[in-house]
N, CA, C and O atoms as a GROMACS GRO file, in nm:
protein
  612
    1UNK      N    1  15.516  -6.676  20.484
    1UNK     CA    2  15.519  -6.677  20.630
    1UNK      C    3  15.454  -6.805  20.682
    1UNK      O    4  15.352  -6.850  20.630
    2UNK      N    5  15.515  -6.860  20.784
    2UNK     CA    6  15.466  -6.982  20.848
    2UNK      C    7  15.348  -6.950  20.939
    2UNK      O    8  15.358  -6.863  21.026
    3UNK      N    9  15.236  -7.019  20.920
    3UNK     CA   10  15.119  -7.004  21.008
    3UNK      C   11  15.105  -7.135  21.085
    3UNK      O   12  15.079  -7.240  21.025
    4UNK      N   13  15.123  -7.131  21.216
    4UNK     CA   14  15.125  -7.254  21.294
    4UNK      C   15  14.988  -7.320  21.306
    4UNK      O   16  14.885  -7.252  21.309
    5UNK      N   17  14.989  -7.453  21.313
    5UNK     CA   18  14.868  -7.529  21.345
    5UNK      C   19  14.870  -7.560  21.494
    5UNK      O   20  14.975  -7.552  21.559
    6UNK      N   21  14.755  -7.594  21.547
    6UNK     CA   22  14.744  -7.628  21.689
    6UNK      C   23  14.804  -7.767  21.713
    6UNK      O   24  14.763  -7.864  21.648
    7UNK      N   25  14.898  -7.775  21.804
    7UNK     CA   26  14.960  -7.904  21.836
    7UNK      C   27  14.873  -7.989  21.928
    7UNK      O   28  14.904  -8.105  21.954
    8UNK      N   29  14.763  -7.931  21.978
    8UNK     CA   30  14.677  -8.003  22.072
    8UNK      C   31  14.557  -8.067  22.003
    8UNK      O   32  14.524  -8.182  22.029
    9UNK      N   33  14.491  -7.991  21.914
    9UNK     CA   34  14.372  -8.046  21.848
    9UNK      C   35  14.389  -8.058  21.697
    9UNK      O   36  14.303  -8.114  21.630
   10UNK      N   37  14.498  -8.006  21.644
   10UNK     CA   38  14.526  -8.018  21.502
   10UNK      C   39  14.459  -7.915  21.413
   10UNK      O   40  14.482  -7.913  21.292
   11UNK      N   41  14.377  -7.828  21.471
   11UNK     CA   42  14.306  -7.727  21.393
   11UNK      C   43  14.404  -7.621  21.341
   11UNK      O   44  14.513  -7.604  21.396
   12UNK      N   45  14.364  -7.552  21.238
   12UNK     CA   46  14.445  -7.441  21.186
   12UNK      C   47  14.443  -7.327  21.286
   12UNK      O   48  14.353  -7.316  21.369
   13UNK      N   49  14.542  -7.244  21.278
   13UNK     CA   50  14.546  -7.125  21.361
   13UNK      C   51  14.496  -7.007  21.279
   13UNK      O   52  14.507  -7.005  21.156
   14UNK      N   53  14.441  -6.910  21.347
   14UNK     CA   54  14.396  -6.789  21.278
   14UNK      C   55  14.450  -6.667  21.351
   14UNK      O   56  14.474  -6.670  21.472
   15UNK      N   57  14.468  -6.561  21.276
   15UNK     CA   58  14.518  -6.437  21.332
   15UNK      C   59  14.406  -6.366  21.407
   15UNK      O   60  14.293  -6.359  21.359
   16UNK      N   61  14.437  -6.314  21.525
   16UNK     CA   62  14.339  -6.244  21.607
   16UNK      C   63  14.406  -6.125  21.674
   16UNK      O   64  14.528  -6.122  21.689
   17UNK      N   65  14.326  -6.028  21.712
   17UNK     CA   66  14.382  -5.914  21.786
   17UNK      C   67  14.360  -5.936  21.935
   17UNK      O   68  14.291  -6.030  21.976
   18UNK      N   69  14.418  -5.849  22.016
   18UNK     CA   70  14.411  -5.864  22.160
   18UNK      C   71  14.268  -5.858  22.213
   18UNK      O   72  14.236  -5.923  22.312
   19UNK      N   73  14.182  -5.782  22.146
   19UNK     CA   74  14.043  -5.773  22.191
   19UNK      C   75  13.973  -5.908  22.177
   19UNK      O   76  13.898  -5.949  22.266
   20UNK      N   77  13.997  -5.978  22.066
   20UNK     CA   78  13.936  -6.110  22.044
   20UNK      C   79  13.986  -6.212  22.146
   20UNK      O   80  13.912  -6.304  22.184
   21UNK      N   81  14.109  -6.197  22.190
   21UNK     CA   82  14.169  -6.295  22.281
   21UNK      C   83  14.142  -6.260  22.427
   21UNK      O   84  14.098  -6.344  22.504
   22UNK      N   85  14.170  -6.135  22.464
   22UNK     CA   86  14.164  -6.096  22.605
   22UNK      C   87  14.056  -5.993  22.636
   22UNK      O   88  14.037  -5.957  22.753
   23UNK      N   89  13.985  -5.946  22.536
   23UNK     CA   90  13.881  -5.847  22.558
   23UNK      C   91  13.932  -5.709  22.589
   23UNK      O   92  13.861  -5.628  22.648
   24UNK      N   93  14.057  -5.679  22.550
   24UNK     CA   94  14.110  -5.545  22.573
   24UNK      C   95  14.181  -5.497  22.447
   24UNK      O   96  14.234  -5.576  22.369
   25UNK      N   97  14.181  -5.365  22.430
   25UNK     CA   98  14.243  -5.305  22.313
   25UNK      C   99  14.394  -5.306  22.324
   25UNK      O  100  14.452  -5.277  22.428
   26UNK      N  101  14.457  -5.341  22.214
   26UNK     CA  102  14.603  -5.341  22.206
   26UNK      C  103  14.639  -5.361  22.060
   26UNK      O  104  14.560  -5.414  21.982
   27UNK      N  105  14.759  -5.319  22.024
   27UNK     CA  106  14.807  -5.342  21.887
   27UNK      C  107  14.866  -5.481  21.871
   27UNK      O  108  14.904  -5.520  21.761
   28UNK      N  109  14.874  -5.557  21.980
   28UNK     CA  110  14.932  -5.691  21.978
   28UNK      C  111  14.844  -5.787  21.899
   28UNK      O  112  14.721  -5.785  21.910
   29UNK      N  113  14.909  -5.871  21.820
   29UNK     CA  114  14.838  -5.974  21.745
   29UNK      C  115  14.876  -6.111  21.798
   29UNK      O  116  14.983  -6.129  21.857
   30UNK      N  117  14.788  -6.208  21.775
   30UNK     CA  118  14.807  -6.345  21.822
   30UNK      C  119  14.761  -6.440  21.713
   30UNK      O  120  14.675  -6.405  21.631
   31UNK      N  121  14.818  -6.558  21.713
   31UNK     CA  122  14.759  -6.669  21.640
   31UNK      C  123  14.690  -6.754  21.745
   31UNK      O  124  14.750  -6.793  21.845
   32UNK      N  125  14.563  -6.781  21.720
   32UNK     CA  126  14.486  -6.863  21.813
   32UNK      C  127  14.435  -6.985  21.740
   32UNK      O  128  14.418  -6.984  21.618
   33UNK      N  129  14.412  -7.091  21.815
   33UNK     CA  130  14.353  -7.211  21.758
   33UNK      C  131  14.216  -7.177  21.702
   33UNK      O  132  14.143  -7.099  21.763
   34UNK      N  133  14.180  -7.233  21.589
   34UNK     CA  134  14.049  -7.208  21.530
   34UNK      C  135  13.938  -7.247  21.628
   34UNK      O  136  13.828  -7.192  21.620
   35UNK      N  137  13.966  -7.340  21.720
   35UNK     CA  138  13.867  -7.384  21.819
   35UNK      C  139  13.872  -7.302  21.949
   35UNK      O  140  13.811  -7.341  22.049
   36UNK      N  141  13.945  -7.191  21.949
   36UNK     CA  142  13.954  -7.104  22.066
   36UNK      C  143  13.815  -7.051  22.099
   36UNK      O  144  13.744  -7.013  22.006
   37UNK      N  145  13.770  -7.045  22.223
   37UNK     CA  146  13.843  -7.067  22.347
   37UNK      C  147  13.833  -7.208  22.403
   37UNK      O  148  13.895  -7.236  22.505
   38UNK      N  149  13.757  -7.300  22.339
   38UNK     CA  150  13.751  -7.436  22.394
   38UNK      C  151  13.890  -7.501  22.392
   38UNK      O  152  13.923  -7.580  22.480
   39UNK      N  153  13.968  -7.469  22.294
   39UNK     CA  154  14.110  -7.505  22.292
   39UNK      C  155  14.184  -7.373  22.311
   39UNK      O  156  14.177  -7.284  22.227
   40UNK      N  157  14.256  -7.361  22.422
   40UNK     CA  158  14.313  -7.230  22.457
   40UNK      C  159  14.454  -7.207  22.401
   40UNK      O  160  14.527  -7.122  22.451
   41UNK      N  161  14.491  -7.280  22.298
   41UNK     CA  162  14.624  -7.265  22.240
   41UNK      C  163  14.635  -7.133  22.163
   41UNK      O  164  14.548  -7.098  22.084
   42UNK      N  165  14.745  -7.062  22.190
   42UNK     CA  166  14.771  -6.937  22.119
   42UNK      C  167  14.920  -6.906  22.125
   42UNK      O  168  14.994  -6.965  22.204
   43UNK      N  169  14.961  -6.814  22.041
   43UNK     CA  170  15.098  -6.763  22.044
   43UNK      C  171  15.094  -6.617  22.002
   43UNK      O  172  15.022  -6.580  21.910
   44UNK      N  173  15.170  -6.535  22.071
   44UNK     CA  174  15.177  -6.394  22.038
   44UNK      C  175  15.265  -6.370  21.916
   44UNK      O  176  15.340  -6.457  21.873
   45UNK      N  177  15.253  -6.249  21.863
   45UNK     CA  178  15.334  -6.209  21.748
   45UNK      C  179  15.434  -6.103  21.791
   45UNK      O  180  15.413  -6.030  21.887
   46UNK      N  181  15.544  -6.098  21.718
   46UNK     CA  182  15.643  -5.993  21.742
   46UNK      C  183  15.575  -5.857  21.726
   46UNK      O  184  15.492  -5.840  21.637
   47UNK      N  185  15.608  -5.760  21.810
   47UNK     CA  186  15.542  -5.629  21.806
   47UNK      C  187  15.544  -5.566  21.666
   47UNK      O  188  15.647  -5.564  21.598
   48UNK      N  189  15.428  -5.516  21.626
   48UNK     CA  190  15.415  -5.448  21.497
   48UNK      C  191  15.415  -5.540  21.377
   48UNK      O  192  15.421  -5.494  21.263
   49UNK      N  193  15.410  -5.671  21.401
   49UNK     CA  194  15.410  -5.767  21.290
   49UNK      C  195  15.301  -5.872  21.312
   49UNK      O  196  15.230  -5.870  21.413
   50UNK      N  197  15.290  -5.962  21.216
   50UNK     CA  198  15.205  -6.081  21.234
   50UNK      C  199  15.293  -6.206  21.229
   50UNK      O  200  15.246  -6.314  21.194
   51UNK      N  201  15.420  -6.189  21.266
   51UNK     CA  202  15.513  -6.302  21.274
   51UNK      C  203  15.507  -6.363  21.414
   51UNK      O  204  15.536  -6.294  21.511
   52UNK      N  205  15.470  -6.491  21.425
   52UNK     CA  206  15.455  -6.552  21.558
   52UNK      C  207  15.588  -6.567  21.630
   52UNK      O  208  15.692  -6.586  21.566
   53UNK      N  209  15.584  -6.560  21.763
   53UNK     CA  210  15.702  -6.583  21.846
   53UNK      C  211  15.750  -6.728  21.836
   53UNK      O  212  15.868  -6.755  21.851
   54UNK      N  213  15.658  -6.819  21.810
   54UNK     CA  214  15.692  -6.961  21.805
   54UNK      C  215  15.572  -7.043  21.768
   54UNK      O  216  15.497  -7.008  21.677
   55UNK      N  217  15.553  -7.153  21.841
   55UNK     CA  218  15.441  -7.242  21.815
   55UNK      C  219  15.331  -7.218  21.918
   55UNK      O  220  15.356  -7.167  22.027
   56UNK      N  221  15.208  -7.257  21.882
   56UNK     CA  222  15.096  -7.239  21.973
   56UNK      C  223  15.121  -7.316  22.102
   56UNK      O  224  15.182  -7.423  22.103
   57UNK      N  225  15.072  -7.260  22.212
   57UNK     CA  226  15.090  -7.322  22.343
   57UNK      C  227  14.963  -7.308  22.425
   57UNK      O  228  14.894  -7.206  22.419
   58UNK      N  229  14.932  -7.413  22.500
   58UNK     CA  230  14.818  -7.404  22.591
   58UNK      C  231  14.859  -7.326  22.715
   58UNK      O  232  14.973  -7.283  22.726
   59UNK      N  233  14.767  -7.307  22.809
   59UNK     CA  234  14.792  -7.225  22.928
   59UNK      C  235  14.914  -7.278  23.006
   59UNK      O  236  14.998  -7.199  23.048
   60UNK      N  237  14.921  -7.408  23.025
   60UNK     CA  238  15.032  -7.466  23.102
   60UNK      C  239  15.167  -7.437  23.036
   60UNK      O  240  15.262  -7.397  23.105
   61UNK      N  241  15.177  -7.457  22.905
   61UNK     CA  242  15.303  -7.434  22.836
   61UNK      C  243  15.339  -7.285  22.834
   61UNK      O  244  15.456  -7.249  22.846
   62UNK      N  245  15.239  -7.199  22.817
   62UNK     CA  246  15.267  -7.054  22.823
   62UNK      C  247  15.324  -7.016  22.959
   62UNK      O  248  15.416  -6.935  22.968
   63UNK      N  249  15.268  -7.075  23.065
   63UNK     CA  250  15.318  -7.048  23.200
   63UNK      C  251  15.462  -7.096  23.214
   63UNK      O  252  15.546  -7.025  23.269
   64UNK      N  253  15.491  -7.216  23.166
   64UNK     CA  254  15.628  -7.268  23.173
   64UNK      C  255  15.725  -7.180  23.094
   64UNK      O  256  15.837  -7.157  23.138
   65UNK      N  257  15.683  -7.133  22.979
   65UNK     CA  258  15.770  -7.046  22.899
   65UNK      C  259  15.799  -6.915  22.972
   65UNK      O  260  15.911  -6.865  22.965
   66UNK      N  261  15.699  -6.860  23.042
   66UNK     CA  262  15.723  -6.738  23.121
   66UNK      C  263  15.822  -6.767  23.233
   66UNK      O  264  15.909  -6.684  23.262
   67UNK      N  265  15.809  -6.884  23.296
   67UNK     CA  266  15.903  -6.921  23.402
   67UNK      C  267  16.045  -6.935  23.348
   67UNK      O  268  16.141  -6.896  23.413
   68UNK      N  269  16.057  -6.991  23.228
   68UNK     CA  270  16.190  -7.005  23.166
   68UNK      C  271  16.249  -6.866  23.142
   68UNK      O  272  16.365  -6.842  23.173
   69UNK      N  273  16.169  -6.776  23.086
   69UNK     CA  274  16.218  -6.639  23.065
   69UNK      C  275  16.260  -6.576  23.198
   69UNK      O  276  16.366  -6.514  23.207
   70UNK      N  277  16.178  -6.593  23.300
   70UNK     CA  278  16.211  -6.537  23.432
   70UNK      C  279  16.340  -6.596  23.487
   70UNK      O  280  16.413  -6.529  23.560
   71UNK      N  281  16.368  -6.720  23.452
   71UNK     CA  282  16.488  -6.788  23.501
   71UNK      C  283  16.613  -6.747  23.424
   71UNK      O  284  16.718  -6.725  23.484
   72UNK      N  285  16.603  -6.736  23.292
   72UNK     CA  286  16.724  -6.714  23.212
   72UNK      C  287  16.752  -6.568  23.182
   72UNK      O  288  16.868  -6.530  23.165
   73UNK      N  289  16.650  -6.485  23.174
   73UNK     CA  290  16.673  -6.345  23.137
   73UNK      C  291  16.768  -6.271  23.230
   73UNK      O  292  16.849  -6.191  23.182
   74UNK      N  293  16.762  -6.294  23.363
   74UNK     CA  294  16.857  -6.224  23.449
   74UNK      C  295  17.005  -6.252  23.416
   74UNK      O  296  17.091  -6.169  23.445
   75UNK      N  297  17.034  -6.367  23.357
   75UNK     CA  298  17.172  -6.399  23.322
   75UNK      C  299  17.228  -6.299  23.222
   75UNK      O  300  17.341  -6.252  23.236
   76UNK      N  301  17.148  -6.265  23.119
   76UNK     CA  302  17.200  -6.171  23.019
   76UNK      C  303  17.168  -6.027  23.056
   76UNK      O  304  17.243  -5.937  23.020
   77UNK      N  305  17.057  -6.004  23.126
   77UNK     CA  306  17.023  -5.867  23.164
   77UNK      C  307  17.121  -5.809  23.266
   77UNK      O  308  17.143  -5.688  23.271
   78UNK      N  309  17.179  -5.896  23.348
   78UNK     CA  310  17.275  -5.852  23.449
   78UNK      C  311  17.415  -5.834  23.392
   78UNK      O  312  17.502  -5.775  23.457
   79UNK      N  313  17.436  -5.883  23.272
   79UNK     CA  314  17.569  -5.876  23.211
   79UNK      C  315  17.657  -5.994  23.247
   79UNK      O  316  17.772  -6.002  23.203
   80UNK      N  317  17.604  -6.086  23.328
   80UNK     CA  318  17.680  -6.206  23.366
   80UNK      C  319  17.717  -6.288  23.242
   80UNK      O  320  17.825  -6.346  23.234
   81UNK      N  321  17.625  -6.292  23.147
   81UNK     CA  322  17.645  -6.358  23.018
   81UNK      C  323  17.582  -6.269  22.912
   81UNK      O  324  17.502  -6.182  22.945
   82UNK      N  325  17.618  -6.289  22.788
   82UNK     CA  326  17.548  -6.220  22.681
   82UNK      C  327  17.422  -6.300  22.649
   82UNK      O  328  17.411  -6.417  22.685
   83UNK      N  329  17.330  -6.236  22.582
   83UNK     CA  330  17.208  -6.306  22.543
   83UNK      C  331  17.242  -6.424  22.452
   83UNK      O  332  17.184  -6.532  22.466
   84UNK      N  333  17.335  -6.403  22.361
   84UNK     CA  334  17.378  -6.511  22.272
   84UNK      C  335  17.434  -6.629  22.351
   84UNK      O  336  17.408  -6.744  22.318
   85UNK      N  337  17.513  -6.600  22.455
   85UNK     CA  338  17.570  -6.708  22.536
   85UNK      C  339  17.461  -6.788  22.607
   85UNK      O  340  17.471  -6.910  22.618
   86UNK      N  341  17.358  -6.719  22.655
   86UNK     CA  342  17.247  -6.788  22.722
   86UNK      C  343  17.179  -6.883  22.624
   86UNK      O  344  17.153  -6.999  22.656
   87UNK      N  345  17.150  -6.834  22.504
   87UNK     CA  346  17.080  -6.918  22.407
   87UNK      C  347  17.171  -7.028  22.351
   87UNK      O  348  17.123  -7.135  22.314
   88UNK      N  349  17.301  -7.003  22.345
   88UNK     CA  350  17.395  -7.109  22.305
   88UNK      C  351  17.397  -7.219  22.411
   88UNK      O  352  17.410  -7.337  22.378
   89UNK      N  353  17.385  -7.180  22.539
   89UNK     CA  354  17.378  -7.278  22.647
   89UNK      C  355  17.252  -7.362  22.632
   89UNK      O  356  17.256  -7.484  22.651
   90UNK      N  357  17.141  -7.299  22.599
   90UNK     CA  358  17.016  -7.373  22.578
   90UNK      C  359  17.031  -7.470  22.461
   90UNK      O  360  16.986  -7.584  22.468
   91UNK      N  361  17.095  -7.424  22.354
   91UNK     CA  362  17.120  -7.513  22.240
   91UNK      C  363  17.197  -7.637  22.283
   91UNK      O  364  17.161  -7.748  22.246
   92UNK      N  365  17.301  -7.617  22.361
   92UNK     CA  366  17.382  -7.731  22.406
   92UNK      C  367  17.303  -7.822  22.500
   92UNK      O  368  17.306  -7.944  22.486
   93UNK      N  369  17.233  -7.763  22.597
   93UNK     CA  370  17.159  -7.842  22.695
   93UNK      C  371  17.052  -7.929  22.631
   93UNK      O  372  17.030  -8.043  22.671
   94UNK      N  373  16.985  -7.873  22.529
   94UNK     CA  374  16.873  -7.944  22.467
   94UNK      C  375  16.907  -8.004  22.331
   94UNK      O  376  16.821  -8.065  22.266
   95UNK      N  377  17.032  -7.987  22.288
   95UNK     CA  378  17.075  -8.037  22.158
   95UNK      C  379  16.986  -7.982  22.046
   95UNK      O  380  16.930  -8.057  21.966
   96UNK      N  381  16.974  -7.850  22.043
   96UNK     CA  382  16.890  -7.782  21.945
   96UNK      C  383  16.975  -7.702  21.848
   96UNK      O  384  17.091  -7.671  21.877
   97UNK      N  385  16.917  -7.670  21.734
   97UNK     CA  386  16.981  -7.579  21.640
   97UNK      C  387  16.951  -7.436  21.687
   97UNK      O  388  16.861  -7.415  21.768
   98UNK      N  389  17.026  -7.337  21.636
   98UNK     CA  390  16.996  -7.198  21.673
   98UNK      C  391  16.852  -7.158  21.641
   98UNK      O  392  16.792  -7.080  21.716
   99UNK      N  393  16.795  -7.208  21.532
   99UNK     CA  394  16.657  -7.175  21.498
   99UNK      C  395  16.556  -7.236  21.594
   99UNK      O  396  16.447  -7.182  21.613
  100UNK      N  397  16.591  -7.348  21.656
  100UNK     CA  398  16.499  -7.416  21.748
  100UNK      C  399  16.511  -7.365  21.892
  100UNK      O  400  16.422  -7.387  21.973
  101UNK      N  401  16.622  -7.297  21.922
  101UNK     CA  402  16.650  -7.256  22.060
  101UNK      C  403  16.590  -7.120  22.093
  101UNK      O  404  16.660  -7.029  22.136
  102UNK      N  405  16.461  -7.108  22.075
  102UNK     CA  406  16.386  -6.990  22.115
  102UNK      C  407  16.279  -7.037  22.212
  102UNK      O  408  16.220  -7.143  22.193
  103UNK      N  409  16.254  -6.959  22.313
  103UNK     CA  410  16.158  -7.000  22.416
  103UNK      C  411  16.023  -7.032  22.355
  103UNK      O  412  15.956  -7.126  22.399
  104UNK      N  413  15.981  -6.956  22.255
  104UNK     CA  414  15.852  -6.978  22.190
  104UNK      C  415  15.843  -7.108  22.111
  104UNK      O  416  15.735  -7.147  22.069
  105UNK      N  417  15.957  -7.174  22.091
  105UNK     CA  418  15.959  -7.300  22.019
  105UNK      C  419  15.969  -7.421  22.112
  105UNK      O  420  15.955  -7.535  22.067
  106UNK      N  421  15.992  -7.397  22.241
  106UNK     CA  422  16.013  -7.508  22.335
  106UNK      C  423  15.884  -7.577  22.373
  106UNK      O  424  15.779  -7.514  22.384
  107UNK      N  425  15.894  -7.708  22.394
  107UNK     CA  426  15.778  -7.785  22.443
  107UNK      C  427  15.787  -7.797  22.595
  107UNK      O  428  15.879  -7.743  22.656
  108UNK      N  429  15.694  -7.866  22.655
  108UNK     CA  430  15.686  -7.876  22.801
  108UNK      C  431  15.813  -7.940  22.859
  108UNK      O  432  15.871  -7.887  22.954
  109UNK      N  433  15.855  -8.053  22.804
  109UNK     CA  434  15.972  -8.123  22.857
  109UNK      C  435  16.098  -8.036  22.847
  109UNK      O  436  16.180  -8.035  22.938
  110UNK      N  437  16.112  -7.965  22.737
  110UNK     CA  438  16.229  -7.878  22.720
  110UNK      C  439  16.227  -7.764  22.821
  110UNK      O  440  16.331  -7.730  22.878
  111UNK      N  441  16.111  -7.705  22.843
  111UNK     CA  442  16.099  -7.598  22.944
  111UNK      C  443  16.137  -7.651  23.082
  111UNK      O  444  16.210  -7.586  23.156
  112UNK      N  445  16.087  -7.769  23.117
  112UNK     CA  446  16.116  -7.826  23.248
  112UNK      C  447  16.265  -7.855  23.263
  112UNK      O  448  16.321  -7.837  23.371
  113UNK      N  449  16.330  -7.900  23.156
  113UNK     CA  450  16.474  -7.925  23.160
  113UNK      C  451  16.550  -7.796  23.187
  113UNK      O  452  16.639  -7.793  23.272
  114UNK      N  453  16.514  -7.691  23.116
  114UNK     CA  454  16.582  -7.563  23.136
  114UNK      C  455  16.559  -7.511  23.277
  114UNK      O  456  16.652  -7.459  23.339
  115UNK      N  457  16.438  -7.524  23.328
  115UNK     CA  458  16.410  -7.477  23.465
  115UNK      C  459  16.492  -7.554  23.567
  115UNK      O  460  16.538  -7.496  23.666
  116UNK      N  461  16.511  -7.682  23.544
  116UNK     CA  462  16.594  -7.762  23.634
  116UNK      C  463  16.740  -7.721  23.622
  116UNK      O  464  16.808  -7.705  23.724
  117UNK      N  465  16.789  -7.704  23.502
  117UNK     CA  466  16.930  -7.674  23.478
  117UNK      C  467  16.968  -7.531  23.518
  117UNK      O  468  17.083  -7.507  23.555
  118UNK      N  469  16.875  -7.438  23.511
  118UNK     CA  470  16.912  -7.299  23.541
  118UNK      C  471  16.960  -7.286  23.684
  118UNK      O  472  17.044  -7.202  23.714
  119UNK      N  473  16.905  -7.369  23.774
  119UNK     CA  474  16.951  -7.365  23.913
  119UNK      C  475  17.098  -7.406  23.920
  119UNK      O  476  17.175  -7.353  24.000
  120UNK      N  477  17.135  -7.501  23.836
  120UNK     CA  478  17.274  -7.546  23.830
  120UNK      C  479  17.362  -7.434  23.775
  120UNK      O  480  17.473  -7.414  23.824
  121UNK      N  481  17.314  -7.361  23.673
  121UNK     CA  482  17.392  -7.252  23.615
  121UNK      C  483  17.417  -7.142  23.717
  121UNK      O  484  17.519  -7.074  23.711
  122UNK      N  485  17.324  -7.125  23.811
  122UNK     CA  486  17.336  -7.017  23.909
  122UNK      C  487  17.444  -7.044  24.013
  122UNK      O  488  17.489  -6.953  24.082
  123UNK      N  489  17.486  -7.170  24.024
  123UNK     CA  490  17.590  -7.203  24.121
  123UNK      C  491  17.718  -7.129  24.083
  123UNK      O  492  17.740  -7.102  23.965
  124UNK      N  493  17.802  -7.096  24.181
  124UNK     CA  494  17.929  -7.030  24.147
  124UNK      C  495  18.009  -7.114  24.048
  124UNK      O  496  18.000  -7.236  24.048
  125UNK      N  497  18.087  -7.048  23.965
  125UNK     CA  498  18.162  -7.116  23.859
  125UNK      C  499  18.248  -7.228  23.917
  125UNK      O  500  18.254  -7.336  23.859
  126UNK      N  501  18.313  -7.204  24.030
  126UNK     CA  502  18.398  -7.306  24.089
  126UNK      C  503  18.318  -7.432  24.121
  126UNK      O  504  18.364  -7.544  24.096
  127UNK      N  505  18.198  -7.414  24.176
  127UNK     CA  506  18.114  -7.528  24.209
  127UNK      C  507  18.066  -7.598  24.081
  127UNK      O  508  18.061  -7.721  24.076
  128UNK      N  509  18.031  -7.521  23.980
  128UNK     CA  510  17.987  -7.582  23.854
  128UNK      C  511  18.096  -7.670  23.797
  128UNK      O  512  18.069  -7.779  23.747
  129UNK      N  513  18.219  -7.623  23.803
  129UNK     CA  514  18.329  -7.701  23.748
  129UNK      C  515  18.344  -7.833  23.824
  129UNK      O  516  18.370  -7.936  23.764
  130UNK      N  517  18.326  -7.829  23.956
  130UNK     CA  518  18.340  -7.950  24.037
  130UNK      C  519  18.233  -8.054  24.004
  130UNK      O  520  18.259  -8.174  24.012
  131UNK      N  521  18.114  -8.008  23.966
  131UNK     CA  522  18.004  -8.100  23.944
  131UNK      C  523  17.969  -8.118  23.796
  131UNK      O  524  17.867  -8.179  23.765
  132UNK      N  525  18.050  -8.067  23.707
  132UNK     CA  526  18.014  -8.068  23.566
  132UNK      C  527  18.001  -8.208  23.508
  132UNK      O  528  17.931  -8.228  23.409
  133UNK      N  529  18.067  -8.308  23.569
  133UNK     CA  530  18.060  -8.443  23.515
  133UNK      C  531  17.931  -8.516  23.555
  133UNK      O  532  17.904  -8.625  23.505
  134UNK      N  533  17.853  -8.456  23.645
  134UNK     CA  534  17.732  -8.521  23.692
  134UNK      C  535  17.610  -8.481  23.611
  134UNK      O  536  17.602  -8.368  23.561
  135UNK      N  537  17.515  -8.572  23.599
  135UNK     CA  538  17.388  -8.541  23.534
  135UNK      C  539  17.301  -8.463  23.631
  135UNK      O  540  17.330  -8.459  23.751
  136UNK      N  541  17.194  -8.402  23.580
  136UNK     CA  542  17.105  -8.327  23.670
  136UNK      C  543  17.038  -8.421  23.769
  136UNK      O  544  17.009  -8.380  23.882
  137UNK      N  545  17.012  -8.548  23.731
  137UNK     CA  546  16.953  -8.644  23.824
  137UNK      C  547  17.048  -8.674  23.939
  137UNK      O  548  17.006  -8.683  24.054
  138UNK      N  549  17.175  -8.689  23.907
  138UNK     CA  550  17.275  -8.716  24.011
  138UNK      C  551  17.285  -8.597  24.106
  138UNK      O  552  17.296  -8.615  24.227
  139UNK      N  553  17.282  -8.475  24.052
  139UNK     CA  554  17.288  -8.355  24.135
  139UNK      C  555  17.166  -8.349  24.227
  139UNK      O  556  17.180  -8.316  24.345
  140UNK      N  557  17.049  -8.381  24.175
  140UNK     CA  558  16.927  -8.381  24.257
  140UNK      C  559  16.939  -8.483  24.371
  140UNK      O  560  16.903  -8.453  24.485
  141UNK      N  561  16.990  -8.604  24.340
  141UNK     CA  562  17.005  -8.706  24.444
  141UNK      C  563  17.104  -8.660  24.551
  141UNK      O  564  17.081  -8.680  24.670
  142UNK      N  565  17.212  -8.597  24.508
  142UNK     CA  566  17.311  -8.548  24.604
  142UNK      C  567  17.250  -8.441  24.694
  142UNK      O  568  17.274  -8.440  24.815
  143UNK      N  569  17.172  -8.352  24.637
  143UNK     CA  570  17.108  -8.246  24.715
  143UNK      C  571  17.009  -8.304  24.815
  143UNK      O  572  17.000  -8.258  24.928
  144UNK      N  573  16.932  -8.407  24.772
  144UNK     CA  574  16.836  -8.471  24.864
  144UNK      C  575  16.910  -8.535  24.981
  144UNK      O  576  16.868  -8.521  25.096
  145UNK      N  577  17.021  -8.605  24.951
  145UNK     CA  578  17.099  -8.668  25.058
  145UNK      C  579  17.152  -8.563  25.155
  145UNK      O  580  17.152  -8.584  25.277
  146UNK      N  581  17.198  -8.452  25.102
  146UNK     CA  582  17.252  -8.346  25.187
  146UNK      C  583  17.143  -8.287  25.277
  146UNK      O  584  17.167  -8.260  25.395
  147UNK      N  585  17.021  -8.267  25.222
  147UNK     CA  586  16.910  -8.215  25.302
  147UNK      C  587  16.870  -8.314  25.412
  147UNK      O  588  16.847  -8.275  25.527
  148UNK      N  589  16.864  -8.444  25.376
  148UNK     CA  590  16.829  -8.546  25.476
  148UNK      C  591  16.932  -8.549  25.589
  148UNK      O  592  16.897  -8.558  25.706
  149UNK      N  593  17.058  -8.542  25.550
  149UNK     CA  594  17.166  -8.544  25.648
  149UNK      C  595  17.158  -8.422  25.740
  149UNK      O  596  17.182  -8.434  25.861
  150UNK      N  597  17.126  -8.306  25.685
  150UNK     CA  598  17.113  -8.184  25.765
  150UNK      C  599  16.996  -8.194  25.862
  150UNK      O  600  17.006  -8.150  25.976
  151UNK      N  601  16.884  -8.254  25.816
  151UNK     CA  602  16.767  -8.270  25.904
  151UNK      C  603  16.793  -8.364  26.019
  151UNK      O  604  16.747  -8.342  26.131
  152UNK      N  605  16.868  -8.472  25.992
  152UNK     CA  606  16.893  -8.571  26.097
  152UNK      C  607  16.999  -8.527  26.197
  152UNK      O  608  17.011  -8.585  26.305
  153UNK      N  609  17.075  -8.426  26.162
  153UNK     CA  610  17.183  -8.379  26.252
  153UNK      C  611  17.130  -8.291  26.363
  153UNK      O  612  17.207  -8.243  26.446
   0.00000   0.00000   0.00000
């Protein structure tokens, strides 16, 4: 089994229970940085196992990963797409392999990319087709111009 190292301070990770991390009882396990809590990097484990969800993350990255889940989960939970289709989209957007395309494996830049792109995915299919040739930067510039034009009118 792979035991992750801390990507922030380089220290080894150690297995901890929820009480050691959050001060509350739970069957949930975590890998925490050996320098925890001065280095707040941690990753949860799959329920009932000691297999980590991904790589250790500091508070900011954990927050971004939750935002990504909040953004993409409704796509498959609503039946609009299958879960596999959502993750295949992430693979394409970030040029990742299926093993790398898990939220727990994403870094800050990848999370920010997905958060930016999910707004584009939410557009109606007809609109997506019209703008598919544009980069996300071009779409942002177009949206800014449209907002400025609306304000000046």
